[in-house]
DOLOFI-539158 format. One record per residue (C-alpha): residue in three letters; z, y, x. Coordinates in pm, whole numbers, padded with zeros to 5 digits, always signed. Example, Ala and Ser with C-alpha at 12.3 -4.5 7.8 and 13.67 -1.06 7.14 Angstrom:
ALA+00780-00450+01230;SER+00714-00106+01367;
//
This chain:
MET-00249+00818-00588;ILE-00118+01043-00284;HIS+00192+00932-00131;LEU+00402+01110+00110;LYS+00422+00798+00371;GLN+00551+00747+00677;PRO+00553+00488+00908;LEU+00831+00228+00924;VAL+01066+00286+01235;LEU+01225-00080+01274;SER+01513+00069+01501;ALA+01616+00360+01281;GLN+01917+00364+01108;SER+02011+00571+00806;SER+02292+00813+00816;ASN+02584+00785+00578;VAL+02685+01155+00548;ALA+02800+01276+00178;SER+02707+01610+00078;PRO+03031+01802-00062;LEU+02841+01870-00360;PHE+02594+01574-00416;VAL+02688+01210-00372;ALA+02311+01098-00194;GLY+02314+00788-00394;GLY+02012+00588-00242;GLN+01835+00937-00182;GLN+01648+00901+00133;ARG+01333+01006+00304;ARG+01130+00777+00481;ALA+01235+00703+00834;SER+01127+00914+01132;GLY+00771+00965+01142;ALA+00489+01169+00964;GLY+00426+01185+00588;ARG+00108+01226+00419;THR-00023+01535+00221;CYS-00287+01499-00066;SER-00519+01588+00227;GLY-00418+01278+00395;ARG-00283+01492+00675;ARG+00070+01379+00816;LEU+00375+01605+00753;SER+00661+01573+01001;ALA+00992+01516+00839;ARG+01314+01472+00983;ARG+01533+01193+00845;ILE+01793+01290+00525;SER+02100+01210+00517;CYS+02206+00898+00309;ALA+02529+00724+00145;SER+02502+00407+00013;THR+02676+00421-00319;GLU+02586+00309-00661;GLU+02596+00670-00773;ALA+02254+00883-00833;VAL+02207+01236-00640;GLY+02503+01391-00839;VAL+02730+01689-00871;SER+03118+01651-00745;THR+03367+01678-00985;SER+03713+01799-01003;VAL+03978+01818-01253;THR+04079+02213-01267;THR+04196+02439-01538;LYS+03897+02646-01489;GLU+03559+02523-01429;ARG+03390+02656-01097;ALA+03036+02680-01034;LEU+02848+02571-00752;THR+02498+02697-00589;VAL+02227+02433-00539;THR+01935+02545-00369;ALA+01616+02373-00465;ILE+01308+02349-00212;VAL+00996+02281-00337;THR+00728+02133-00099;ALA+00379+02191-00228;GLN+00027+02142-00135;VAL-00135+02485-00072;PRO-00421+02527-00350;THR-00749+02576-00171;SER-00990+02635-00445;VAL-01094+02978-00625;TYR-01060+02969-00980;VAL-01072+03250-01258;ALA-00729+03297-01324;ARG-00607+03268-00941;GLY-00527+03629-00928;LEU-00241+03570-01213;ASP-00125+03298-01068;ASP-00106+03477-00753;ILE+00074+03787-00940;GLN+00333+03500-01131;ASP+00413+03401-00769;LEU+00505+03756-00651;PHE+00732+03781-00959;GLY+00869+03463-00860;LYS+00806+03251-01150;THR+00585+02987-01017;LEU+00763+02647-01127;LEU+01047+02622-01360;LEU+01328+02358-01253;GLU+01561+02169-01496;LEU+01830+01939-01359;VAL+01920+01650-01583;SER+02245+01494-01553;SER+02288+01118-01531;GLU+02610+01160-01740;LEU+02667+01214-02110;ASP+02847+01484-02247;PRO+03223+01324-02317;LYS+03302+01570-02584;THR+02970+01523-02799;GLY+02847+01195-02658;ARG+02494+01382-02630;GLU+02327+01486-02284;ARG+02452+01757-02103;GLU+02297+02095-02103;ARG+02047+02143-01836;VAL+02049+02357-01539;LYS+01726+02595-01535;GLY+01568+02801-01263;PHE+01268+02944-01144;ALA+01118+02857-00798;HIS+00961+03159-00634;MET+00736+03141-00288;THR+00855+03195-00010;LEU+00721+03302+00347;LYS+00630+02949+00429;GLU+00329+02867+00312;GLY+00361+02592+00026;THR+00726+02612+00023;TYR+00892+02757-00314;GLU+01275+02790-00356;ALA+01524+02842-00645;LYS+01893+02918-00679;MET+02083+02767-00950;SER+02449+02770-01081;VAL+02569+02416-01168;PRO+02879+02354-01310;ALA+03129+02155-01081;SER+03180+01870-01428;PHE+02795+01836-01438;GLY+02804+01487-01298;PRO+02514+01315-01077;VAL+02154+01482-01095;GLY+01931+01168-01228;ALA+01623+01365-01271;VAL+01454+01720-01214;LEU+01202+01824-01463;VAL+00911+02048-01363;GLU+00676+02316-01551;ASN+00432+02454-01370;GLU+00369+02795-01448;HIS+00000+02841-01298;HIS-00333+02794-01476;ARG-00398+02541-01249;GLU-00248+02182-01163;MET-00027+02148-00818;PHE+00008+01905-00604;ILE+00410+01851-00511;LYS+00510+01666-00233;ASP+00897+01669-00279;ILE+01167+01857-00385;LYS+01533+01939-00197;LEU+01855+01976-00337;ILE+02064+02154-00102;THR+02436+02249-00162;GLY+02622+02528+00036;GLY+02357+02645+00236;ASP+02381+02329+00464;GLU+02058+02168+00510;SER+02241+01844+00644;THR+02336+01787+00303;ALA+01999+01817+00153;ILE+01909+01545-00130;THR+01547+01451-00168;PHE+01333+01415-00496;ASP+01010+01227-00351;VAL+00749+01351-00602;ALA+00390+01285-00449;SER+00240+01372-00751;TRP+00017+01617-00942;VAL+00190+01860-01168;HIS-00046+01982-01478;SER-00030+02342-01571;LYS+00171+02441-01883;PHE-00144+02596-02033;ASP-00307+02229-02023;ASP+00039+02072-02144;PRO+00350+02222-02218;GLU+00558+01936-02166;PRO+00707+01942-01810;ARG+00678+01621-01574;ALA+01027+01461-01513;PHE+01076+01286-01141;PHE+01402+01049-01133;THR+01605+00968-00823;VAL+01490+00720-00584;LYS+01780+00505-00689;SER+01630+00184-00889;TYR+01779+00088-01208;LEU+01709-00199-01439;PRO+01670-00090-01784;SER+02025-00203-01891;GLN+02175-00009-01588;THR+02036+00323-01679;PRO+02269+00597-01646;PRO+02301+00744-01997;GLY+02215+01050-01949;ILE+01869+00993-01831;GLU+01818+00666-02116;ALA+01615+00880-02344;LEU+01414+01069-02052;ARG+01325+00720-01922;LYS+01188+00599-02267;LYS+01030+00932-02330;GLU+00841+00904-01980;LEU+00706+00552-02087;GLU+00598+00687-02414;THR+00370+00978-02250;LEU+00237+00744-02016;ARG+00137+00509-02306;GLY-00040+00756-02532;ASP-00131+00730-02877;GLY-00468+00551-02818;HIS-00655+00855-02989;SER-00897+01108-02852;GLU-01082+01156-02536;ARG-00895+01155-02250;LYS-00843+01477-02046;PHE-00866+01498-01665;HIS-00494+01644-01627;GLU-00351+01325-01811;ARG-00156+01081-01678;VAL-00230+00821-01999;TYR-00326+00423-01925;ASP-00463+00222-02205;TYR-00689-00031-02281;ASP-01035-00067-02352;THR-01341-00294-02281;TYR-01614-00302-02064;ASN-01881-00097-02298;ASP-01962+00161-02095;LEU-02193-00024-01819;GLY-02531+00107-02024;ASP-02687+00400-02160;PRO-02930+00310-02447;ASP-02937+00659-02526;LYS-03099+00743-02223;ASN-03315+00435-02167;ILE-03279+00138-02449;ASP-03330-00116-02145;HIS-02985-00006-01996;LYS-02825-00111-02306;ARG-02539-00371-02170;PRO-02359-00652-02374;VAL-01988-00544-02419;LEU-01746-00692-02194;GLY-01394-00801-02376;THR-01505-00985-02683;LYS-01523-01392-02777;GLU-01865-01421-02642;HIS-01813-01253-02329;PRO-01436-01249-02227;TYR-01350-01024-01976;PRO-01016-00810-01868;ARG-00977-00477-01983;ARG-01020-00134-01818;CYS-00895+00194-01883;ARG-00942+00369-02143;THR-01164+00684-02160;GLY-01186+00774-02520;ARG-01530+00888-02492;PRO-01790+00891-02770;LYS-02014+00618-02861;THR-02348+00643-02836;LEU-02641+00716-03092;TYR-02828+00416-03040;ASP-02557+00160-03045;PRO-02201+00241-03166;GLU-02040-00039-02929;THR-02133+00158-02638;GLU-01950+00436-02507;THR-02140+00729-02366;ARG-02126+00762-02010;SER-02024+01076-01826;SER-01956+01207-01468;PRO-01689+01186-01317;VAL-01515+00908-01513;TYR-01168+00970-01652;VAL-00862+00790-01419;PRO-00510+00891-01480;ARG-00436+01206-01239;ASP-00184+01021-00984;GLU-00485+00721-00966;GLN-00745+00949-00809;PHE-00847+00980-00501;SER-00687+01192-00157;ASP-00900+01462-00022;VAL-00954+01255+00301;LYS-01042+00920+00067;GLY-01312+01152-00150;ARG-01471+01224+00180;THR-01508+00878+00297;PHE-01599+00721+00011;SER-01830+00814-00287;ALA-02022+00536-00494;THR-02212+00831-00677;THR-02299+01006-00366;LEU-02419+00675-00193;ARG-02637+00620-00490;SER-02790+00965-00499;GLY-02835+00948-00167;LEU-03011+00623-00153;HIS-03254+00750-00438;ALA-03327+01043-00225;ILE-03402+00874+00115;LEU-03576+00547-00017;PRO-03922+00725-00167;ALA-03929+00922+00130;LEU-03914+00640+00354;ALA-04148+00422+00140;PRO-04500+00566+00326;LEU-04317+00439+00664;LEU-04252+00126+00573;ASN-04642+00101+00427;ASN-04478+00021+00098;SER-04450-00330+00219;GLN-04254-00554+00030;CYS-04140-00793+00288;PHE-04082-00768+00649;SER-04398-00888+00851;HIS-04164-01077+01086;PHE-03814-01115+01227;PRO-03858-00868+01523;ALA-03935-00623+01236;ILE-03589-00672+01110;ASP-03422-00635+01472;ALA-03589-00332+01471;LEU-03353-00177+01205;TYR-03090-00215+01479;SER-03263-00072+01792;ASP-03550+00153+01697;GLY-03461+00216+01362;ILE-03679+00412+01102;PRO-03771+00759+01171;LEU-03642+01016+00894;PRO-03915+01199+00736;VAL-03920+01571+00723;ASP-03884+01698+00364;GLY-04077+01965+00199;HIS-03833+02249+00310;GLY-03894+02144+00673;GLY-03552+01977+00706;ASN-03498+01593+00770;SER-03401+01383+00500;PHE-03085+01278+00694;ASN-02945+01596+00551;VAL-02910+01384+00250;ILE-02781+01077+00359;ASN-02566+01192+00678;ASP-02227+01304+00483;VAL-02228+00946+00314;ILE-02325+00697+00579;PRO-02301+00870+00884;ARG-02289+00573+01129;VAL-02639+00448+01054;VAL-02792+00822+01099;GLN-02848+00886+01437;MET-03013+01145+01626;ILE-03323+01034+01900;GLU-03227+01130+02279;ASP-03341+01445+02384;THR-03476+01574+02054;THR-03393+01718+01696;GLU-03563+01423+01529;HIS-03339+01161+01340;VAL-03366+00761+01253;LEU-03177+00553+00987;ARG-03063+00284+01278;PHE-02797+00041+01177;GLU-02530-00062+01388;VAL-02563-00440+01492;PRO-02327-00665+01305;GLU-02083-00844+01498;MET-02219-01195+01388;LEU-02571-01062+01558;GLU-02416-00908+01839;ARG-02264-01226+01955;ASP-02550-01473+01855;ARG-02853-01378+01690;PHE-02968-01729+01599;SER-02659-01860+01465;TRP-02772-01783+01110;PHE-03064-02030+01160;ARG-02826-02312+01229;ASP-02645-02538+01012;GLU-02313-02550+01189;GLU-02298-02198+01117;PHE-02399-02227+00753;ALA-02151-02481+00682;ARG-01854-02277+00890;GLN-01905-01953+00695;THR-01802-02190+00377;LEU-01455-02208+00561;ALA-01442-01879+00799;GLY-01694-01651+00659;LEU-01752-01386+00378;ASN-01690-01622+00089;PRO-01415-01912+00183;ILE-01284-01961-00167;CYS-01543-02153-00352;ILE-01581-02485-00153;ARG-01420-02764-00289;ARG-01348-03124-00213;LEU-01603-03413-00372;THR-01361-03622-00559;GLU-01612-03761-00813;PHE-01917-03930-00791;PRO-02198-03966-00925;ILE-02197-03573-00972;VAL-02271-03529-01321;SER-02350-03167-01503;LYS-02144-03052-01802;LEU-02405-02879-01951;ASP-02610-02991-02262;PRO-02876-03229-02136;ALA-03031-03157-02483;VAL-03082-02782-02342;TYR-03098-02812-01956;GLY-03241-03156-01905;PRO-03076-03487-01764;ALA-02718-03458-01654;GLU-02741-03597-01319;SER-02750-03502-01009;ALA-03070-03582-00749;LEU-02803-03617-00474;SER-02801-03984-00471;LYS-02555-04240-00299;GLU-02839-04344-00076;ILE-02940-03971-00001;LEU-02564-03933+00135;GLU-02505-04237+00319;LYS-02854-04175+00506;MET-02781-03861+00605;MET-02436-03998+00742;ASN-02614-04216+00938;GLY-02458-04530+00777;ARG-02110-04467+00894;MET-01959-04483+00610;THR-02027-04525+00235;VAL-01947-04239-00044;GLU-01667-04409-00176;GLU-01511-04430+00165;ALA-01599-04094+00263;MET-01433-03937-00038;GLU-01135-04162+00029;LYS-01067-04023+00350;LYS-01148-03676+00214;ARG-01465-03613+00427;LEU-01685-03502+00162;PHE-01699-03126+00007;LEU-01921-02949-00229;LEU-02070-02619-00278;ASP-02149-02625-00673;TYR-02306-02332-00806;HIS-02519-02601-01071;ASP-02369-02539-01415;VAL-02239-02169-01380;PHE-02614-02030-01263;LEU-02836-02315-01456;PRO-02841-02131-01816;TYR-02954-01831-01638;VAL-03246-01956-01451;HIS-03490-01859-01713;ARG-03383-01515-01778;VAL-03373-01471-01412;ARG-03712-01576-01339;GLU-03848-01307-01582;LEU-03730-01021-01364;PRO-03945-00878-01143;ASP-03975-01050-00800;THR-03687-01255-00853;THR-03605-01636-00868;LEU-03310-01868-00943;TYR-03213-02229-00935;GLY-02907-02403-00977;SER-02795-02567-00678;ARG-02531-02784-00537;THR-02468-02861-00143;VAL-02280-03141-00009;PHE-02115-03086+00327;PHE-01909-03411+00569;LEU-01614-03341+00803;SER-01727-03433+01104;ASP-01448-03609+01365;GLU-01438-03274+01494;GLY-01302-03103+01222;THR-01616-02908+01132;LEU-01843-02940+00840;MET-02204-03040+00854;PRO-02430-02997+00534;LEU-02589-03343+00432;ALA-02813-03212+00173;ILE-02891-02921-00110;GLU-03001-03013-00453;LEU-03202-02721-00624;THR-03252-02773-01028;ARG-03453-02574-01288;PRO-03358-02677-01631;GLN-03607-02792-01908;SER-03784-02530-02110;PRO-03987-02552-02401;THR-04311-02581-02210;LYS-04166-02780-01897;PRO-03966-03027-01801;GLN-03620-03010-01570;TRP-03724-03010-01233;LYS-03470-03106-00935;ARG-03477-03217-00580;ALA-03266-03310-00290;PHE-03327-03133+00040;THR-03241-03265+00372;HIS-03255-03186+00719;GLY-03550-03428+00791;SER-03690-03518+01117;ASP-04047-03390+01049;ALA-04148-03008+01070;THR-04231-03005+00710;GLU-03884-03114+00592;SER-03716-02938+00835;TRP-03878-02600+00697;LEU-03815-02677+00317;TRP-03458-02718+00421;LYS-03446-02373+00571;LEU-03579-02219+00228;ALA-03359-02435+00053;LYS-03089-02279+00267;ALA-03197-01956+00176;HIS-03155-02031-00190;VAL-02822-02154-00158;LEU-02695-01855+00050;THR-02821-01599-00203;HIS-02616-01831-00459;ASP-02310-01773-00273;THR-02388-01424-00214;GLY-02421-01337-00577;TYR-02099-01507-00658;HIS-01913-01360-00373;GLN-02007-01022-00487;LEU-01959-01088-00845;VAL-01659-01326-00875;SER-01488-01367-00573;HIS-01478-00987-00482;TRP-01525-00788-00792;LEU-01408-01003-01054;ARG-01099-01160-00889;THR-00974-00849-00733;HIS-01068-00528-00893;ALA-01142-00615-01240;CYS-00844-00847-01269;VAL-00609-00658-01125;GLU-00693-00321-01339;PRO-00494-00446-01649;TYR-00181-00495-01400;ILE-00211-00110-01312;ILE-00234-00036-01659;ALA+00034-00254-01782;THR+00305-00160-01506;ASN+00240+00220-01593;ARG+00313+00175-01958;GLN+00571-00033-01976;LEU+00778-00024-01624;SER+00977+00329-01542;ARG+00928+00475-01237;MET+01295+00393-01170;HIS+01236+00040-01234;PRO+01267-00191-00937;VAL+00931-00378-00991;TYR+00729-00088-01053;ARG+00853+00035-00716;LEU+00788-00292-00567;LEU+00425-00297-00720;HIS+00342+00073-00688;PRO+00173+00038-00333;HIS-00041-00220-00395;PHE-00248-00062-00680;ARG-00320+00284-00481;TYR-00672+00373-00535;THR-00793+00079-00739;MET-00842+00266-01036;GLU-01068+00517-00899;ILE-01259+00285-00714;ASN-01317+00066-01057;ALA-01422+00391-01250;LEU-01675+00446-00951;ALA-01803+00106-00946;ARG-01872+00166-01333;GLU-02019+00465-01285;ALA-02299+00386-00982;LEU-02242+00030-00860;ILE-02215-00240-01138;ASN-02365-00015-01420;ALA-02718-00068-01577;ASP-02967+00032-01302;GLY-02711+00059-01044;ILE-02701-00073-00676;ILE-02597-00404-00755;GLU-02834-00481-01038;GLU-03114-00309-00814;ALA-03074-00525-00510;PHE-02896-00874-00664;TRP-03060-01118-00777;PRO-02891-01159-01102;GLY-03015-00824-01207;LYS-02904-00700-01557;TYR-02744-01003-01583;SER-02521-00961-01291;ILE-02205-00857-01480;GLU-02252-01072-01773;LEU-02231-01339-01512;SER-01907-01253-01398;SER-01774-01263-01737;VAL-01901-01652-01760;ALA-01706-01694-01453;TYR-01408-01526-01592;GLY-01417-01734-01895;ALA-01496-02073-01745;ALA-01276-02075-01422;TRP-01046-01775-01409;GLN-00658-01862-01447;PHE-00393-01661-01342;ASN-00162-01930-01189;THR-00428-02054-00931;GLU-00485-01690-00823;ALA-00178-01768-00624;LEU-00328-01933-00274;PRO-00153-02266-00234;GLU-00277-02358-00624;ASP-00620-02260-00558;LEU-00626-02466-00222;ILE-00460-02753-00427;ASN-00711-02699-00741;ARG-01000-02729-00521;GLY-00889-03029-00333;LEU-00853-02858-00008;ALA-00469-02923+00016;VAL-00208-03124-00127;ARG+00197-03006-00189;ARG+00385-03289+00045;ASP+00732-03404-00056;ASP+00896-03127+00130;GLY+00716-02868-00049;GLU+00478-02771+00257;LEU+00103-02798+00177;GLU-00099-03027+00399;LEU-00473-02928+00427;ALA-00772-03142+00386;ILE-00966-02954+00683;LYS-00692-02875+00962;ASP-00901-02598+01099;TYR-00959-02387+00775;PRO-00920-02028+00867;TYR-00900-01842+00574;ALA-00646-02101+00438;ASP-00425-02141+00753;ASP-00425-01735+00770;GLY-00390-01682+00449;LEU-00109-01918+00404;LEU+00062-01711+00701;ILE+00040-01390+00464;TRP+00124-01573+00140;GLY+00466-01689+00263;SER+00550-01342+00442;ILE+00474-01166+00062;LYS+00648-01437-00121;GLN+00928-01396+00101;TRP+00957-01037+00077;ALA+00917-01065-00301;SER+01186-01313-00291;ASP+01445-01127-00094;TYR+01358-00788-00310;VAL+01389-01006-00643;ASP+01743-01142-00516;PHE+01853-00785-00465;TYR+01795-00656-00815;TYR+01875-00959-01024;LYS+02163-01180-00970;SER+02074-01429-01228;ASP+01791-01555-01431;GLY+01943-01408-01724;ASP+01916-01070-01599;VAL+01533-01137-01565;ALA+01517-01248-01919;GLY+01707-00980-02085;ASP+01514-00732-01869;GLU+01327-00556-02182;GLU+01073-00312-01975;LEU+00992-00653-01758;ARG+00921-00851-02094;ALA+00730-00628-02224;TRP+00526-00586-01912;TRP+00460-00920-01898;GLU+00361-00963-02261;GLU+00109-00681-02225;VAL-00017-00819-01915;ARG-00102-01147-02124;THR-00212-01026-02476;LYS-00352-00660-02381;GLY-00496-00694-02030;HIS-00635-01002-02061;ALA-00621-01060-02424;ASP-00920-01280-02413;LYS-00727-01532-02225;LYS-00350-01463-02421;ASP-00338-01795-02581;GLU-00404-02001-02229;PRO-00124-02270-02172;TRP-00146-02152-01799;TRP+00049-01828-01830;PRO+00376-01854-01654;VAL+00653-01749-01843;CYS+00856-01462-01714;ASP+01227-01559-01757;THR+01371-01663-01432;LYS+01375-01548-01107;GLU+01157-01814-00974;ASN+00892-01710-01191;LEU+00926-01372-01133;VAL+00864-01426-00759;GLN+00587-01640-00841;ILE+00375-01329-01069;LEU+00475-01085-00826;THR+00358-01248-00516;ILE+00035-01337-00691;ILE-00031-01004-00773;MET+00049-00856-00411;TRP-00165-01121-00280;VAL-00446-01078-00456;THR-00447-00681-00403;SER-00374-00741-00028;GLY-00486-01072+00145;HIS-00729-01206-00085;HIS-00948-00875-00125;ALA-00939-00827+00229;ALA-01077-01148+00304;VAL-01348-01134+00046;ASN-01442-00746+00145;PHE-01367-00621+00505;GLY-01630-00881+00682;GLN-01898-00772+00459;TYR-02108-00583+00693;HIS-02024-00857+01007;TYR-02154-01133+00799;ALA-02396-00958+00542;GLY-02510-00674+00762;TYR-02776-00909+00897;PHE-02929-01009+00555;PRO-03133-01307+00637;ASN-02769-01444+00702;ARG-02672-01364+00332;PRO-02967-01272+00120;THR-02929-01058-00206;VAL-03237-01228-00335;VAL-03485-01517-00283;ARG-03817-01380-00427;ARG-04038-01662-00423;ASN-03987-02058-00580;ILE-03981-02310-00330;PRO-04322-02430-00255;VAL-04287-02800-00381;GLU-04165-02671-00702;GLU-04506-02654-00853;ASN-04675-02789-00569;ARG-04962-02586-00607;ASP-05269-02595-00356;ASP-05269-02256-00274;GLU-04892-02239-00226;MET-04885-02541+00004;LYS-05162-02438+00218;LYS-04974-02140+00248;PHE-04659-02289+00337;MET-04820-02548+00569;ALA-04970-02286+00757;ARG-04710-02021+00798;PRO-04363-02160+00683;GLU-04203-01836+00846;GLU-04417-01604+00657;VAL-04318-01793+00350;LEU-03937-01725+00434;LEU-03996-01379+00529;GLN-04190-01308+00176;SER-03859-01522+00002;LEU-03636-01271+00151;PRO-03528-00897+00037;SER-03791-00665+00056;GLN-03731-00357+00335;MET-03648-00156+00051;GLN-03387-00383-00091;ALA-03255-00473+00270;ILE-03229-00123+00387;LYS-03016-00043+00034;VAL-02760-00341+00062;MET-02693-00273+00461;ALA-02600+00090+00371;THR-02405-00027+00065;LEU-02229-00285+00282;ASP-02184-00056+00564;ILE-01949+00162+00327;LEU-01773-00110+00143;SER-01663-00259+00481;SER-01517+00039+00602;HIS-01147+00158+00610;SER-01043+00491+00527;PRO-00867+00735+00798;ASP-00568+00743+00497;GLU-00555+00345+00467;GLU-00232+00235+00400;TYR-00189-00142+00564;MET+00075-00368+00427;GLY+00405-00379+00607;GLU+00324-00039+00781;TYR+00477+00202+00514;ALA+00796+00176+00314;GLU+00867+00323+00012;PRO+01152+00564-00041;ALA+01315+00362-00273;TRP+01309+00048-00031;LEU+01477+00270+00242;ALA+01746+00369+00010;GLU+01895+00032-00031;PRO+02005-00102+00297;MET+01964-00460+00218;VAL+01590-00392+00068;LYS+01526-00183+00367;ALA+01604-00501+00601;ALA+01433-00716+00386;PHE+01137-00467+00447;GLU+01179-00447+00809;LYS+01170-00830+00843;PHE+00878-00845+00617;SER+00723-00620+00854;GLY+00791-00831+01146;ARG+00630-01099+01010;LEU+00312-00951+00977;LYS+00306-00801+01342;GLU+00399-01185+01444;ALA+00097-01317+01206;GLU-00115-01074+01450;GLY-00043-01267+01778;THR-00044-01634+01552;ILE-00399-01533+01441;ASP-00525-01433+01798;MET-00382-01775+01950;ARG-00599-01958+01676;ASN-00921-01761+01784;ASN-00835-01848+02143;ASN-00781-02215+02097;PRO-01075-02407+02191;GLU-00968-02702+01959;ASN-01018-02465+01656;LYS-01399-02497+01616;ASN-01445-02310+01318;ARG-01295-02004+01472;CYS-01354-02047+01831;GLY-01677-02127+02018;ALA-01974-01996+02168;GLY-02110-01687+01995;ILE-01860-01789+01722;VAL-01717-01449+01502;PRO-01299-01495+01570;TYR-01151-01502+01201;GLU-00994-01190+01197;LEU-01013-01086+00840;LEU-00669-01153+00769;LYS-00480-00958+01077;PRO-00297-00730+00899;PHE-00325-00406+01089;SER-00667-00217+01190;GLU-00778+00104+01285;PRO-01031+00349+01059;GLY-01407+00227+01024;VAL-01574-00132+00999;THR-01353-00321+01211;GLY-01361-00673+01025;ARG-00978-00681+01002;GLY-00698-00500+00849;ILE-00523-00577+00520;PRO-00470-00254+00287;ASN-00170-00298+00037;SER-00428-00229-00203;ILE-00763-00263-00333;SER-00872+00063-00163;ILE-01254+00018-00144;
//
């Protein structure tokens, strides 16, 4: 979606100048600043006068014996077409004849004589001397009443991006009333139905002016579509489908993937495209490129130039084979300095068969990693040094950092307090082997140096668990059948020190039983001898790869990207553009559907980047379905409830949370952001809903929430934890959860990817060798005893895998130049109501204060999980950022 956004100027005051023709009811442009075009460039725009009335933009009426007509000038600002197409000449001629856009003004009042809609006022807009500007003169009866909507029919053969429409009376631009459009208008040759654009005044369904009630309903019917036929790219139809397009069995039978969104594989729904099914499998949808998403969900030109998953994949496929000879086709790095060389010397890019450098293939996609050798014309693939490595190149090797990152790293949302002991698996022992954990009381108490018993440590909230045992154990044998990879179920227990930091006590690795082998499991500790110490390092590598896979597939992809798409679909299908809840949520959905479509096309698809580089391989997205079915709940997506559910917080009598770990950077900063969002949502709801009855009686809101549950998350529709959307308090909680997940949660698990995983030994995406003591084979143990570092290097990702992942994470961690950060830009509808505008200003101010609070926390030496020698300060929840890979900034939406 492309917005004409402008920065909020907190000191700006809207004037209250009424037009002699129009009542500027809630119509106001953004405060002084610059708007955005569809190319991402900013538009300068003066402030438009606004009157704080309950009227929509309207025509003044007077009681006279003879009705007079008033001249209204409509000025349409559009994006100048840049492409050349077959019918462009015909369109240019159409412009010369002054018939580019047909505008219709719709009165918000019914005709008192007939009780029907008033006759609409029509006029053609013609091109002016000012590029991208069109103008229409219309004669409007004085009794027409307030204008509630403008209909636009595009006479061109190609779609047009319209920025706004101004209605001016008497030639006095100071009276201009602006309809913010910021949308693509299809050609009438694609669809003869005109587009409807409503005033920025927000209305609950029961408050809709009678003259536009029918239009409000008709617009929603258009957006829902009929559920049939293949979608066309000019359309704006939102509908649901299962994830049945990840594989292409017609092309390769090995690319068949299970359908996600069924009883066997529960999953959120995606946007329906209506493509035909494959010949091989009637359940699988054929793949195509590009993938349909509703037109206004697509990237701006700026965003499209800075992110393209398909171009990344094709670029990697082109460059990696060319690099293979330079890497000597080696499966692993020979020593750690060879890994370091990726950030210093780089890899020379070979010359292709046409005499050009391979950098031409990939430079446009990941320019940060393609650099010219000084004083030459040659280029190298050289990666930027990740901040973690830059601050302390040995930190990844230490237990303290291993533990710290569970609280302040890339995946700080999985650790939980240990509340039951002994630890017992919930899986069927007849299938997987004995349920008892190898992490015994004796081992844990020994590693606590006898300071307390396990029971005492649990009572004092000192023991914590990272548990990837039951979720991964059913996949161990299947993953081991994949080439060059292995898997265990794992558990890691941590102890909370007196200083407030975590220390790992023990790691358990488990291989389930099979028809030919019994269950194998072992507890590893950081022993006092060299052998135990190296086995501990190998065990940590396995845990890190489990955490990396779960982070990417569940914490990131599932809980943000996949679970949010149904909210977007339901919002567009059931909430009118003039509904206040639609206008609150709209900025939080920017680009997400396009990102998800691109992910299905090139990242999470069969043989895509995720399957090629991460240990689950072809089971990757299936695993995220398992996690969705087992653990996802809407109510615990709320940060406070998530912390309580994991035992990391308790709610005091005064309602405030008390953290089990006082210095928990993700939770500390996250609660700061959560509280700001919730206050903003509460202020907003209070303005539009005066009572719980208003919420319960909102028919669009009721249909929206019902559809989120029964269609968007249909496989979970009967769960008891869904909140009921019938009170103001519940509505505020629902909205806060959605706004938090799209902003703070996603920022916390996404924008630090290169900082922490750009040095892949810190977060390996695959471990390719079993730990030597599993089989205790003489040859493996002999090699391990002689060269343990070599065994570790052979276990880590190959050179090809490492380069692929590092290049991908560089892109996924980057902010686009047209990023819209939470609290930075105000929607026109918010500025149209003084109380809502004031509430947003407070929200923006709280986020700016949060920046300073986070800086102070990062500089406080008592906060040892975010401040210390060589430690990367926790900035992932700092609200604002500049473009690029910065490790901070909270965009409104899941925009990457």
